[in-house]
All heavy atoms as an XYZ file, in Angstrom:
940
protein
N     -10.104     -1.181     16.859
C     -11.246     -1.454     15.972
C     -10.891     -0.939     14.564
O     -10.400      0.161     14.389
C     -12.501     -0.751     16.467
C     -13.706     -1.037     15.641
S     -15.132     -0.207     16.376
C     -16.025      0.084     14.870
N     -11.150     -1.763     13.579
C     -10.839     -1.396     12.195
C     -11.811     -0.354     11.667
O     -12.991     -0.361     12.018
C     -10.901     -2.643     11.311
N     -11.301      0.530     10.842
C     -12.155      1.569     10.249
C     -12.960      0.985      9.103
O     -12.412      0.207      8.299
C     -11.266      2.695      9.710
C     -10.552      3.446     10.785
C      -9.482      4.374     10.168
N      -8.656      4.956     11.189
C      -7.602      4.342     11.719
N      -7.261      3.117     11.298
N      -6.870      4.912     12.640
N     -14.214      1.374      9.000
C     -15.043      0.830      7.944
C     -15.100      1.767      6.735
O     -15.537      1.379      5.651
C     -16.469      0.564      8.455
C     -16.443     -0.528      9.516
C     -17.837     -1.052      9.770
C     -17.761     -2.205     10.759
N     -19.096     -2.747     11.087
N     -14.698      3.042      6.927
C     -14.587      3.984      5.817
C     -15.907      4.190      5.085
O     -15.891      4.582      3.896
C     -13.478      3.574      4.842
C     -12.089      3.394      5.422
C     -11.135      2.833      4.379
C     -11.547      4.698      5.983
N     -17.017      3.934      5.719
C     -18.332      4.166      5.120
C     -18.627      3.262      3.944
O     -19.331      3.684      3.024
N     -18.069      2.057      3.907
C     -18.229      1.175      2.779
C     -18.586     -0.224      3.244
O     -18.308     -0.599      4.372
C     -16.926      1.122      1.970
C     -16.630      2.379      1.227
C     -15.203      2.392      0.702
N     -14.966      3.456     -0.241
C     -14.724      4.722      0.092
N     -14.694      5.065      1.355
N     -14.521      5.629     -0.828
N     -19.148     -1.012      2.332
C     -19.360     -2.438      2.625
C     -18.000     -3.144      2.576
O     -17.025     -2.593      2.103
C     -20.312     -3.071      1.585
O     -19.752     -2.949      0.309
C     -21.683     -2.362      1.623
N     -17.985     -4.379      3.047
C     -16.719     -5.093      3.144
C     -16.039     -5.256      1.800
O     -14.838     -4.989      1.660
C     -16.948     -6.503      3.759
O     -17.602     -6.338      5.015
C     -15.632     -7.210      3.977
N     -16.802     -5.641      0.777
C     -16.156     -5.846     -0.536
C     -15.699     -4.547     -1.155
O     -14.617     -4.505     -1.778
C     -17.082     -6.607     -1.475
C     -18.448     -5.973     -1.655
O     -18.808     -5.119     -0.814
O     -19.157     -6.323     -2.614
N     -16.432     -3.476     -0.944
C     -15.992     -2.164     -1.465
C     -14.721     -1.699     -0.720
O     -13.791     -1.190     -1.357
C     -17.066     -1.110     -1.222
C     -18.284     -1.255     -2.104
C     -19.410     -0.309     -1.693
O     -19.400      0.196     -0.568
N     -20.343     -0.074     -2.582
N     -14.695     -1.949      0.594
C     -13.540     -1.540      1.378
C     -12.289     -2.339      0.994
O     -11.205     -1.785      0.868
C     -13.856     -1.720      2.871
C     -12.873     -1.123      3.810
C     -13.388     -1.093      5.239
N     -13.796     -2.409      5.741
C     -15.055     -2.757      5.983
N     -16.039     -1.920      5.802
N     -15.343     -3.975      6.425
N     -12.464     -3.636      0.786
C     -11.315     -4.456      0.396
C     -10.796     -4.046     -1.000
O      -9.588     -4.010     -1.216
C     -11.697     -5.953      0.392
C     -11.904     -6.523      1.803
S     -10.565     -6.166      2.943
C      -9.249     -7.076      2.201
N     -11.716     -3.742     -1.926
C     -11.300     -3.294     -3.233
C     -10.532     -1.977     -3.157
O      -9.519     -1.778     -3.816
C     -12.513     -3.143     -4.160
N     -11.021     -1.053     -2.298
C     -10.356      0.232     -2.099
C      -8.938      0.009     -1.542
O      -7.969      0.595     -2.038
C     -11.161      1.093     -1.131
C     -10.497      2.392     -0.675
C     -10.645      3.445     -1.746
C     -11.088      2.864      0.614
N      -8.806     -0.837     -0.535
C      -7.502     -1.064      0.080
C      -6.556     -1.783     -0.874
O      -5.352     -1.494     -0.917
C      -7.648     -1.845      1.378
C      -8.296     -1.056      2.524
C      -8.568     -1.951      3.706
C      -7.447      0.135      2.916
N      -7.080     -2.703     -1.674
C      -6.243     -3.391     -2.671
C      -5.704     -2.367     -3.686
O      -4.516     -2.415     -4.064
C      -7.033     -4.452     -3.423
C      -7.333     -5.703     -2.611
C      -8.173     -6.679     -3.400
N      -7.418     -7.216     -4.521
C      -7.955     -8.000     -5.484
N      -9.260     -8.280     -5.461
N      -7.216     -8.449     -6.459
N      -6.601     -1.484     -4.117
C      -6.227     -0.472     -5.119
C      -5.190      0.501     -4.533
O      -4.174      0.780     -5.176
C      -7.497      0.273     -5.547
C      -7.343      0.939     -6.879
O      -6.362      0.716     -7.582
N      -8.289      1.768     -7.242
N      -5.421      0.977     -3.322
C      -4.497      1.905     -2.688
C      -3.146      1.226     -2.424
O      -2.079      1.840     -2.612
C      -5.073      2.473     -1.405
C      -6.171      3.492     -1.546
C      -6.791      3.842     -0.177
C      -5.696      4.768     -2.229
N      -3.166     -0.032     -1.963
C      -1.922     -0.758     -1.682
C      -1.125     -0.941     -2.978
O       0.116     -0.753     -2.983
C      -2.224     -2.101     -1.050
N      -1.788     -1.304     -4.050
C      -1.109     -1.478     -5.331
C      -0.485     -0.176     -5.793
O       0.677     -0.137     -6.215
C      -2.091     -2.024     -6.395
O      -2.699     -3.243     -5.916
C      -1.382     -2.312     -7.699
N      -1.261      0.930     -5.655
C      -0.749      2.222     -6.067
C       0.418      2.675     -5.213
O       1.390      3.277     -5.736
C      -1.859      3.288     -6.009
C      -2.817      3.175     -7.194
O      -2.481      2.473     -8.151
O      -3.871      3.834     -7.152
N       0.353      2.419     -3.919
C       1.455      2.818     -3.024
C       2.724      2.056     -3.374
O       3.803      2.615     -3.344
C       1.080      2.612     -1.554
C       2.111      3.072     -0.535
C       2.385      4.565     -0.689
C       1.658      2.782      0.871
N       2.604      0.780     -3.703
C       3.781     -0.010     -4.079
C       4.380      0.522     -5.383
O       5.589      0.629     -5.516
C       3.409     -1.501     -4.167
C       3.216     -2.047     -2.750
C       4.475     -2.303     -4.903
C       2.624     -3.423     -2.679
N       3.527      0.928     -6.300
C       4.010      1.404     -7.584
C       4.652      2.785     -7.436
O       5.759      3.036     -7.882
C       2.868      1.474     -8.604
C       2.408      0.041     -8.983
C       3.282      2.241     -9.875
C       1.175     -0.042     -9.814
N       3.924      3.734     -6.786
C       4.369      5.114     -6.733
C       5.177      5.479     -5.482
O       5.813      6.508     -5.452
C       3.166      6.043     -6.849
C       2.401      5.865     -8.109
N       2.882      6.177     -9.344
C       1.159      5.366     -8.308
C       1.981      5.874    -10.273
N       0.945      5.388     -9.673
N       5.101      4.647     -4.453
C       5.819      4.806     -3.171
C       5.400      6.023     -2.392
O       6.002      6.363     -1.377
C       7.344      4.813     -3.403
C       7.821      3.501     -4.030
C       9.335      3.377     -4.123
O      10.026      4.177     -3.458
O       9.802      2.474     -4.805
N       4.342      6.727     -2.849
C       3.847      7.901     -2.130
C       2.453      8.215     -2.634
O       2.249      8.296     -3.844
C       4.789      9.064     -2.386
C       4.411     10.363     -1.710
C       5.388     11.458     -2.134
N       5.053     12.742     -1.563
C       5.700     13.322     -0.600
N       6.783     12.729     -0.081
N       5.330     14.490     -0.107
N       1.491      8.404     -1.722
C       0.096      8.696     -2.102
C      -0.435      9.832     -1.240
O      -0.086      9.953     -0.070
C      -0.803      7.489     -1.869
C      -0.710      6.286     -2.773
C      -1.693      5.240     -2.325
C      -0.957      6.661     -4.205
N      -1.339     10.596     -1.785
C      -2.100     11.590     -1.005
C      -3.544     11.139     -0.943
O      -4.188     10.916     -1.974
C      -2.022     12.966     -1.698
C      -2.687     14.043     -0.904
C      -2.505     15.431     -1.500
O      -1.444     15.654     -2.121
O      -3.414     16.265     -1.348
N      -4.029     10.903      0.263
C      -5.399     10.429      0.487
C      -5.924     10.968      1.777
O      -5.256     11.776      2.417
C      -5.391      8.863      0.441
O      -6.723      8.389      0.569
C      -4.523      8.285      1.530
N      -7.095     10.525      2.184
C      -7.599     11.010      3.484
C      -6.843     10.320      4.613
O      -6.251      9.263      4.442
C      -9.118     10.717      3.646
O      -9.314      9.299      3.651
C      -9.920     11.368      2.510
N      -6.862     10.993      5.765
C      -6.109     10.491      6.909
C      -6.583      9.087      7.335
O      -5.766      8.197      7.646
C      -6.265     11.472      8.074
C      -5.235     11.373      9.144
C      -5.408     12.486     10.170
O      -5.404     13.676      9.782
O      -5.536     12.142     11.362
N      -7.902      8.882      7.354
C      -8.444      7.584      7.776
C      -8.013      6.481      6.820
O      -7.627      5.372      7.243
C      -9.960      7.644      7.849
N      -8.056      6.750      5.512
C      -7.645      5.753      4.529
C      -6.163      5.471      4.654
O      -5.748      4.301      4.547
C      -7.973      6.232      3.084
C      -9.429      6.206      2.743
C      -9.625      6.762      1.354
C     -11.099      6.971      1.091
N     -11.314      7.738     -0.174
N      -5.367      6.491      4.900
C      -3.919      6.322      5.033
C      -3.592      5.435      6.236
O      -2.739      4.552      6.164
C      -3.233      7.671      5.147
N      -4.271      5.689      7.346
C      -4.001      4.902      8.545
C      -4.437      3.472      8.382
O      -3.800      2.549      8.911
C      -4.718      5.545      9.760
C      -4.090      6.838     10.233
C      -4.830      7.422     11.415
C      -4.171      8.657     11.936
N      -4.896      9.250     13.046
N      -5.510      3.233      7.669
C      -5.994      1.866      7.427
C      -5.067      1.174      6.413
O      -4.768     -0.026      6.559
C      -7.430      1.917      6.911
C      -8.135      0.586      6.952
C      -8.285      0.010      8.361
O      -8.327      0.775      9.331
O      -8.388     -1.230      8.448
N      -4.615      1.911      5.440
C      -3.737      1.356      4.390
C      -2.407      0.935      4.956
O      -1.793     -0.034      4.491
C      -3.530      2.407      3.296
C      -2.629      2.058      2.142
C      -3.123      0.853      1.379
C      -2.489      3.257      1.208
N      -1.942      1.639      5.999
C      -0.627      1.377      6.576
C      -0.482     -0.090      6.977
O       0.503     -0.746      6.634
C      -0.409      2.281      7.797
C       0.900      2.100      8.502
C       1.127      3.114      9.572
N      -0.099      3.572     10.195
C      -0.175      4.561     11.076
N       0.899      5.188     11.447
N      -1.339      4.930     11.602
N      -1.466     -0.651      7.690
C      -1.340     -2.039      8.149
C      -1.331     -3.029      6.985
O      -0.629     -4.044      6.997
C      -2.442     -2.393      9.139
O      -3.689     -2.451      8.491
N      -2.122     -2.704      5.934
C      -2.182     -3.584      4.764
C      -0.820     -3.604      4.037
O      -0.319     -4.673      3.690
C      -3.293     -3.106      3.810
C      -3.264     -3.867      2.503
C      -4.654     -3.257      4.474
N      -0.246     -2.435      3.821
C       1.007     -2.338      3.078
C       2.158     -2.953      3.882
O       3.049     -3.577      3.306
C       1.295     -0.896      2.674
C       2.687     -0.733      2.096
C       0.249     -0.409      1.695
N       2.147     -2.750      5.217
C       3.198     -3.346      6.038
C       3.184     -4.863      5.874
O       4.266     -5.477      5.777
C       2.981     -2.983      7.522
C       2.998     -1.506      7.804
C       4.338     -0.952      8.246
O       5.161     -1.731      8.725
O       4.552      0.264      8.081
N       2.029     -5.467      5.826
C       1.938     -6.928      5.650
C       2.436     -7.352      4.275
O       3.128     -8.356      4.132
C       0.507     -7.394      5.858
C       0.088     -7.325      7.308
C      -1.409     -7.589      7.478
C      -1.784     -7.369      8.947
N      -3.214     -7.117      9.123
N       2.149     -6.545      3.236
C       2.638     -6.839      1.886
C       4.149     -6.764      1.819
O       4.782     -7.617      1.218
C       2.012     -5.870      0.860
C       0.562     -6.048      0.578
S       0.198     -7.624     -0.223
C      -0.737     -8.419      1.052
N       4.733     -5.754      2.440
C       6.193     -5.620      2.438
C       6.820     -6.773      3.191
O       7.883     -7.272      2.810
C       6.628     -4.234      2.976
C       6.144     -3.147      2.018
C       8.123     -4.161      3.168
C       6.372     -1.732      2.495
N       6.200     -7.206      4.281
C       6.712     -8.360      5.024
C       6.713     -9.589      4.155
O       7.665    -10.388      4.175
C       5.889     -8.606      6.306
O       5.927     -7.416      7.116
C       6.436     -9.762      7.093
N       5.672     -9.755      3.326
C       5.664    -10.853      2.379
C       6.763    -10.694      1.360
O       7.429    -11.683      0.990
C       4.293    -10.949      1.651
C       3.081    -11.372      2.474
C       1.812    -11.269      1.636
C       3.267    -12.784      2.996
N       6.999     -9.465      0.921
C       8.078     -9.202     -0.044
C       9.438     -9.503      0.546
O      10.339     -9.934     -0.167
N       9.611     -9.284      1.830
C      10.863     -9.598      2.481
C      11.078    -11.110      2.577
O      12.200    -11.579      2.398
C      10.902     -9.024      3.909
C      11.231     -7.563      3.960
C      11.093     -6.975      5.335
C      11.909     -7.713      6.377
N      11.842     -7.046      7.690
N      10.017    -11.851      2.841
C      10.121    -13.322      2.911
C      10.560    -13.877      1.557
O      11.499    -14.688      1.482
C       8.802    -13.954      3.321
C       8.651    -14.040      4.784
C       7.581    -14.985      5.298
N       6.887    -15.830      4.371
C       5.563    -15.990      4.318
N       4.792    -15.322      5.155
N       5.014    -16.814      3.460
N       9.885    -13.464      0.514
C      10.310    -13.775     -0.838
C      10.152    -15.177     -1.322
O      10.563    -15.499     -2.436
N       9.561    -16.077     -0.527
C       9.405    -17.438     -1.028
C       8.123    -17.539     -1.878
O       7.385    -16.578     -2.047
C       9.370    -18.450      0.145
C       8.305    -18.126      1.175
O       7.618    -17.084      1.017
O       8.135    -18.886      2.130
N       7.898    -18.714     -2.447
C       6.798    -18.909     -3.369
C       5.431    -18.682     -2.705
O       4.543    -18.060     -3.270
C       6.862    -20.315     -3.959
C       5.755    -20.676     -4.980
C       5.845    -19.753     -6.182
C       5.908    -22.127     -5.408
N       5.298    -19.160     -1.474
C       4.009    -19.016     -0.782
C       3.711    -17.532     -0.512
O       2.603    -17.069     -0.677
C       4.019    -19.792      0.513
C       2.732    -19.762      1.257
N       1.538    -20.148      0.687
C       2.413    -19.372      2.526
C       0.548    -19.986      1.555
N       1.062    -19.498      2.690
N       4.751    -16.788     -0.104
C       4.579    -15.337      0.127
C       4.203    -14.629     -1.168
O       3.323    -13.749     -1.188
C       5.863    -14.762      0.706
N       4.828    -15.021     -2.265
C       4.526    -14.409     -3.573
C       3.085    -14.678     -3.971
O       2.406    -13.773     -4.463
C       5.504    -14.954     -4.633
C       5.335    -14.294     -5.964
C       6.382    -14.799     -6.928
N       7.693    -14.250     -6.658
C       8.150    -13.103     -7.248
N       7.398    -12.449     -8.090
N       9.348    -12.660     -6.961
N       2.626    -15.899     -3.742
C       1.244    -16.214     -4.084
C       0.239    -15.513     -3.201
O      -0.836    -15.086     -3.639
C       1.022    -17.724     -4.061
C       1.671    -18.399     -5.253
C       1.475    -19.887     -5.241
N       2.005    -20.448     -6.504
C       2.220    -21.722     -6.696
N       1.977    -22.630     -5.738
N       2.680    -22.160     -7.861
N       0.575    -15.331     -1.890
C      -0.297    -14.596     -1.009
C      -0.404    -13.149     -1.446
O      -1.481    -12.569     -1.457
C       0.221    -14.671      0.435
C      -0.025    -15.997      1.103
C       0.548    -16.016      2.517
O       1.738    -15.760      2.705
N      -0.295    -16.328      3.485
N       0.725    -12.531     -1.789
C       0.716    -11.148     -2.230
C      -0.033    -10.998     -3.562
O      -0.764    -10.045     -3.769
C       2.167    -10.615     -2.365
N       0.176    -11.985     -4.437
C      -0.478    -11.915     -5.755
C      -2.000    -12.030     -5.624
O      -2.747    -11.418     -6.382
C       0.033    -13.057     -6.626
C      -0.470    -12.968     -8.070
C       0.132    -14.050     -8.937
O       0.624    -15.061     -8.418
O       0.078    -13.891    -10.170
N      -2.466    -12.752     -4.598
C      -3.912    -12.890     -4.418
C      -4.537    -11.610     -3.897
O      -5.736    -11.395     -4.016
C      -4.239    -14.030     -3.446
O      -3.894    -13.663     -2.125
N      -3.725    -10.701     -3.332
C      -4.247     -9.437     -2.806
C      -4.047     -8.276     -3.762
O      -4.974     -7.511     -4.048
C      -3.611     -9.091     -1.453
C      -4.228     -7.926     -0.785
C      -5.399     -8.070     -0.066
C      -3.641     -6.673     -0.860
C      -6.023     -6.970      0.541
C      -4.228     -5.559     -0.265
C      -5.429     -5.739      0.439
N      -2.839     -8.112     -4.299
C      -2.525     -6.955     -5.140
C      -3.140     -7.112     -6.524
O      -3.332     -8.226     -7.030
C      -1.009     -6.815     -5.318
C      -0.217     -6.495     -4.067
C       1.266     -6.520     -4.385
C      -0.626     -5.160     -3.490
N      -3.459     -5.965     -7.142
C      -3.945     -5.973     -8.511
C      -2.769     -6.109     -9.439
O      -1.637     -5.723     -9.140
C      -4.705     -4.676     -8.825
C      -6.091     -4.640     -8.190
C      -6.444     -3.612     -7.318
C      -7.023     -5.606     -8.474
C      -7.689     -3.572     -6.737
C      -8.291     -5.579     -7.912
C      -8.623     -4.549     -7.032
O      -9.854     -4.522     -6.472
N      -3.032     -6.639    -10.629
C      -1.976     -6.857    -11.627
C      -1.768     -5.602    -12.447
O      -2.150     -5.514    -13.600
C      -2.384     -8.045    -12.541
C      -1.247     -8.483    -13.424
O      -0.102     -8.188    -13.165
N      -1.567     -9.212    -14.475
N      -1.133     -4.597    -11.831
C      -0.923     -3.311    -12.472
C       0.525     -3.168    -12.868
O       1.417     -3.671    -12.200
C      -1.325     -2.187    -11.534
N       0.772     -2.432    -13.954
C       2.128     -2.179    -14.389
C       2.802     -1.142    -13.507
O       2.209     -0.126    -13.176
C       2.129     -1.658    -15.843
C       1.480     -2.645    -16.826
C       2.253     -3.921    -16.922
C       1.612     -4.878    -17.897
N       1.996     -6.244    -17.677
N       4.022     -1.393    -13.140
C       4.734     -0.517    -12.187
C       5.542      0.553    -12.891
O       6.003      1.494    -12.256
C       5.639     -1.343    -11.271
N       5.772      0.401    -14.168
C       6.546      1.406    -14.908
C       5.864      1.718    -16.228
O       4.981      0.987    -16.671
C       7.997      0.974    -15.105
C       8.110     -0.387    -15.765
O       7.073     -0.924    -16.147
O       9.232     -0.909    -15.892
N       6.270      2.772    -16.844
C       5.624      3.223    -18.084
C       5.794      2.251    -19.236
O       4.939      2.160    -20.104
N       6.914      1.521    -19.281
C       7.163      0.634    -20.406
C       6.364     -0.665    -20.316
O       6.316     -1.442    -21.247
C       8.662      0.269    -20.481
C       9.563      1.457    -20.743
C       9.845      2.266    -19.493
O      10.200      1.665    -18.466
O       9.709      3.491    -19.538
N       5.779     -0.940    -19.154
C       4.987     -2.138    -18.998
C       5.785     -3.392    -18.773
O       5.325     -4.493    -19.060
N       7.004     -3.255    -18.303
C       7.845     -4.429    -18.108
C       7.715     -5.039    -16.712
O       7.756     -6.240    -16.552
C       9.320     -4.039    -18.322
C       9.622     -3.596    -19.734
C      11.004     -3.023    -19.876
O      11.782     -3.062    -18.903
O      11.309     -2.510    -20.947
N       7.470     -4.207    -15.716
C       7.465     -4.681    -14.309
C       6.061     -4.425    -13.726
O       5.490     -3.371    -13.866
C       8.510     -3.935    -13.507
C       8.802     -4.528    -12.152
C       9.842     -3.746    -11.395
O       9.867     -2.528    -11.452
N      10.706     -4.458    -10.685
N       5.525     -5.462    -13.029
C       4.231     -5.309    -12.359
C       4.474     -4.882    -10.911
O       5.601     -4.883    -10.432
C       3.449     -6.631    -12.391
O       4.164     -7.595    -11.626
C       3.232     -7.126    -13.800
N       3.381     -4.510    -10.244
C       3.483     -4.128     -8.842
C       4.027     -5.285     -8.000
O       4.830     -5.086     -7.076
C       2.109     -3.706     -8.320
N       3.589     -6.507     -8.321
C       4.076     -7.696     -7.583
C       5.584     -7.862     -7.751
O       6.314     -8.120     -6.773
C       3.329     -8.935     -8.058
C       3.648    -10.216     -7.312
C       3.020    -10.192     -5.900
C       3.165    -11.435     -8.071
N       6.067     -7.722     -8.968
C       7.492     -7.872     -9.230
C       8.287     -6.772     -8.528
O       9.362     -7.034     -7.996
C       7.759     -7.843    -10.740
C       7.268     -9.061    -11.471
C       7.283     -8.900    -12.974
O       7.173     -7.794    -13.488
N       7.408     -9.998    -13.694
N       7.750     -5.536     -8.534
C       8.435     -4.468     -7.844
C       8.522     -4.724     -6.344
O       9.542     -4.466     -5.707
C       7.732     -3.142     -8.103
C       8.421     -1.951     -7.444
C       7.849     -0.637     -7.841
C       8.580      0.495     -7.169
N       8.097      1.816     -7.519
N       7.414     -5.268     -5.775
C       7.370     -5.571     -4.349
C       8.473     -6.554     -3.982
O       9.184     -6.371     -2.990
C       5.996     -6.131     -3.964
C       5.836     -6.625     -2.521
C       5.981     -5.469     -1.547
C       4.505     -7.301     -2.341
N       8.650     -7.608     -4.804
C       9.601     -8.664     -4.437
C      11.031     -8.376     -4.911
O      11.981     -8.869     -4.315
C       9.115    -10.019     -4.994
C       8.034    -10.614     -4.147
C       6.705    -10.273     -4.335
C       8.362    -11.501     -3.126
C       5.715    -10.804     -3.533
C       7.357    -12.025     -2.326
C       6.053    -11.679     -2.517
N      11.216     -7.559     -5.974
C      12.576     -7.337     -6.460
C      13.179     -6.058     -5.875
O      14.384     -5.991     -5.622
C      12.581     -7.254     -7.983
O      11.826     -6.161     -8.430
N      12.370     -5.014     -5.661
C      12.919     -3.721     -5.204
C      12.617     -3.473     -3.733
O      13.495     -3.243     -2.917
C      12.322     -2.566     -6.007
C      12.677     -2.680     -7.481
O      13.526     -3.509     -7.843
O      12.085     -1.915     -8.285
N      11.318     -3.478     -3.382
C      10.900     -3.002     -2.053
C      11.251     -4.000     -0.951
O      11.747     -3.619      0.109
C       9.378     -2.691     -2.076
C       9.142     -1.551     -3.069
C       8.876     -2.318     -0.697
C       7.702     -1.220     -3.303
N      11.007     -5.281     -1.178
C      11.315     -6.293     -0.153
C      12.776     -6.275      0.279
O      13.111     -6.143      1.456
N      13.723     -6.377     -0.686
C      15.154     -6.338     -0.300
C      15.578     -5.024      0.323
O      16.480     -5.001      1.148
C      15.875     -6.557     -1.656
C      14.882     -7.265     -2.510
C      13.537     -6.757     -2.069
N      14.916     -3.902     -0.046
C      15.272     -2.605      0.517
C      15.099     -2.576      2.045
O      15.830     -1.908      2.752
C      14.381     -1.547     -0.127
C      14.777     -0.120      0.265
C      13.774      0.925     -0.187
N      13.366      0.745     -1.573
C      12.341      1.420     -2.105
N      11.658      2.268     -1.402
N      12.006      1.218     -3.353
N      14.087     -3.298      2.554
C      13.791     -3.282      3.973
C      14.230     -4.565      4.670
O      13.697     -4.919      5.720
C      12.281     -3.067      4.189
C      11.795     -1.752      3.669
C      10.942     -1.675      2.586
C      12.187     -0.558      4.260
C      10.498     -0.443      2.100
C      11.774      0.664      3.791
C      10.928      0.706      2.696
O      10.519      1.930      2.238
N      15.211     -5.228      4.096
C      15.661     -6.531      4.620
C      16.062     -6.455      6.087
O      15.768     -7.371      6.862
C      16.826     -7.046      3.771
C      17.089     -8.536      3.943
C      15.925     -9.403      3.546
O      15.382     -9.217      2.435
O      15.537    -10.276      4.368
N      16.767     -5.400      6.503
C      17.277     -5.313      7.874
C      16.423     -4.399      8.743
O      16.863     -3.969      9.799
C      18.722     -4.815      7.868
C      18.885     -3.563      7.041
O      17.918     -3.143      6.384
O      19.981     -2.970      7.083
N      15.192     -4.126      8.338
C      14.296     -3.260      9.108
C      13.158     -4.079      9.671
O      12.518     -4.827      8.930
C      13.768     -2.141      8.201
C      13.025     -1.061      8.952
C      12.586      0.043      7.977
N      11.877      1.079      8.661
C      12.414      2.264      8.933
N      13.636      2.529      8.522
N      11.743      3.169      9.579
N      12.881     -3.943     10.960
C      11.847     -4.716     11.626
C      10.549     -3.897     11.693
O      10.254     -3.306     12.722
C      12.292     -5.109     13.042
C      13.535     -5.993     13.064
C      13.249     -7.370     12.502
O      12.269     -7.999     12.824
N      14.125     -7.815     11.592
N       9.807     -3.859     10.596
C       8.541     -3.129     10.595
C       8.746     -1.640     10.457
O       9.869     -1.126     10.356
N       7.630     -0.888     10.405
C       7.697      0.550     10.259
C       8.173      0.979      8.902
O       9.079      1.794      8.761
N       7.584      0.426      7.850
C       8.013      0.693      6.482
C       7.330      1.926      5.893
O       7.728      2.411      4.852
C       7.720     -0.487      5.573
C       8.127     -1.826      6.143
C       7.198     -2.818      6.417
C       9.466     -2.099      6.410
C       7.571     -4.032      6.946
C       9.846     -3.321      6.924
C       8.883     -4.281      7.193
O       9.247     -5.487      7.728
N       6.273      2.408      6.555
C       5.511      3.526      5.988
C       5.496      4.706      6.944
O       5.719      4.560      8.160
C       4.059      3.122      5.683
O       3.455      2.636      6.880
C       3.998      2.055      4.616
N       5.217      5.880      6.386
C       5.102      7.122      7.174
C       3.853      7.831      6.724
O       3.602      7.949      5.509
C       6.360      7.972      6.865
C       6.352      9.361      7.433
C       7.524     10.176      6.932
N       8.785      9.566      7.302
C       9.835      9.432      6.473
N       9.757      9.904      5.249
N      10.930      8.859      6.881
N       3.064      8.340      7.705
C       1.881      9.090      7.408
C       2.088     10.528      7.869
O       2.340     10.778      9.050
C       0.614      8.486      8.101
C      -0.586      9.353      7.851
C       0.383      7.072      7.624
N       2.041     11.448      6.912
C       2.231     12.868      7.196
C       0.886     13.583      7.037
O       0.269     13.494      5.972
C       3.243     13.499      6.211
C       4.627     12.871      6.199
C       5.403     13.386      5.019
C       5.334     13.183      7.486
N       0.433     14.283      8.069
C      -0.843     14.972      8.013
C      -0.667     16.284      7.256
O       0.283     17.001      7.444
C      -1.385     15.221      9.416
C      -1.667     13.900     10.156
C      -2.133     14.134     11.543
C      -2.318     12.783     12.240
N      -2.818     12.936     13.632
N      -1.659     16.582      6.396
C      -1.566     17.764      5.540
C      -2.467     18.915      5.941
O      -2.158     20.059      5.741
C      -1.928     17.393      4.093
C      -0.903     16.570      3.315
C      -1.431     16.304      1.934
C       0.407     17.307      3.235
N      -3.624     18.597      6.463
C      -4.622     19.655      6.735
C      -5.923     19.235      6.099
O      -6.131     18.055      5.775
N      -6.816     20.181      5.875
C      -8.135     19.841      5.376
C      -8.253     20.120      3.891
O      -7.703     21.087      3.379
C      -9.201     20.624      6.164
C      -9.220     20.214      7.630
C     -10.334     20.930      8.395
O     -10.875     21.905      7.881
O     -10.624     20.483      9.513
N      -9.016     19.247      3.208
C      -9.290     19.402      1.779
C     -10.259     20.565      1.578
O     -11.183     20.735      2.332
C      -9.879     18.082      1.235
C     -10.091     18.080     -0.233
C     -10.251     16.692     -0.807
N     -11.254     15.899     -0.099
C     -11.328     14.557     -0.192
N     -10.461     13.896     -0.905
N     -12.270     13.903      0.460
N     -10.018     21.333      0.520
C     -10.785     22.519      0.274
C     -12.288     22.233      0.093
O     -13.133     22.896      0.627
C     -10.250     23.229     -0.991
C     -10.866     24.554     -1.275
C     -10.447     25.623     -0.254
O      -9.270     25.667      0.127
N     -11.354     26.479      0.140
N     -12.589     21.195     -0.671
C     -13.979     20.950     -1.042
C     -14.884     20.536      0.112
O     -15.939     21.144      0.317
N     -14.509     19.554      0.879
C     -15.393     18.991      1.903
C     -14.801     19.037      3.302
O     -15.421     18.576      4.247
C     -15.769     17.559      1.541
C     -14.592     16.625      1.412
O     -13.468     17.121      1.558
O     -14.797     15.440      1.151
N     -13.595     19.565      3.443
C     -12.992     19.660      4.757
C     -12.473     18.374      5.334
O     -12.190     18.275      6.515
N     -12.297     17.336      4.471
C     -11.760     16.060      4.952
C     -10.298     16.225      5.329
O      -9.573     16.927      4.624
C     -11.936     14.999      3.855
N      -9.881     15.577      6.368
C      -8.472     15.612      6.811
C      -7.659     14.796      5.800
O      -7.925     13.623      5.575
C      -8.317     15.074      8.193
C      -8.973     15.941      9.259
C      -8.780     15.390     10.642
C      -9.414     16.305     11.646
N      -9.387     15.716     12.993
N      -6.639     15.444      5.263
C      -5.808     14.806      4.256
C      -4.446     14.401      4.827
O      -3.990     14.964      5.834
C      -5.594     15.752      3.049
C      -6.867     16.127      2.343
S      -7.752     14.726      1.658
C      -6.682     14.319      0.303
N      -3.830     13.422      4.194
C      -2.508     12.957      4.624
C      -1.738     12.393      3.425
O      -2.346     12.024      2.426
C      -2.665     11.870      5.692
N      -0.430     12.358      3.588
C       0.429     11.676      2.603
C       0.933     10.419      3.284
O       1.428     10.469      4.419
C       1.618     12.581      2.182
C       1.120     13.761      1.360
C       2.622     11.759      1.391
C       2.218     14.719      1.003
N       0.825      9.293      2.581
C       1.427      8.045      3.070
C       2.541      7.696      2.113
O       2.353      7.742      0.880
C       0.424      6.911      3.242
C       1.083      5.647      3.805
C      -0.358      6.629      1.981
C       0.133      4.566      4.263
N       3.719      7.409      2.650
C       4.869      7.097      1.815
C       5.723      5.997      2.425
O       5.643      5.772      3.624
C       5.699      8.369      1.573
C       6.298      8.949      2.837
C       6.969     10.280      2.630
O       6.920     10.811      1.515
O       7.557     10.781      3.617
N       6.493      5.354      1.598
C       7.445      4.360      2.082
C       8.636      5.096      2.651
O       9.122      6.073      2.070
C       7.855      3.429      0.935
C       6.742      2.603      0.316
C       7.317      1.710     -0.798
C       6.012      1.762      1.341
N       9.156      4.614      3.782
C      10.260      5.260      4.460
C      11.550      5.062      3.686
O      11.792      3.997      3.151
C      10.398      4.710      5.902
C      11.618      5.292      6.564
C       9.172      5.026      6.694
């Protein structure tokens, strides 16, 4: 059963799009454990699209990811990084592109925290 993360569908999809875009740009995020576990399946699908690399896969990924700059100079977007760097990097790997490391509890509210990163 999919996690709802205490949000409506559109809020949850916006959150996952934002986290997926950030993970592709930074390749490592610190978030709550539930968000990390939910994000894992979304990012795995995006990387699979990046591995395919055809026009249809690019358009599918573009419809999900936000149009964010992947580097400080503003030359490469998250979509371009997905298809030029990340997709080819996992060309010979059959799934399992992400790793979730549990950190412990957040000081303020005791939420279980985790790091999600690309392998």
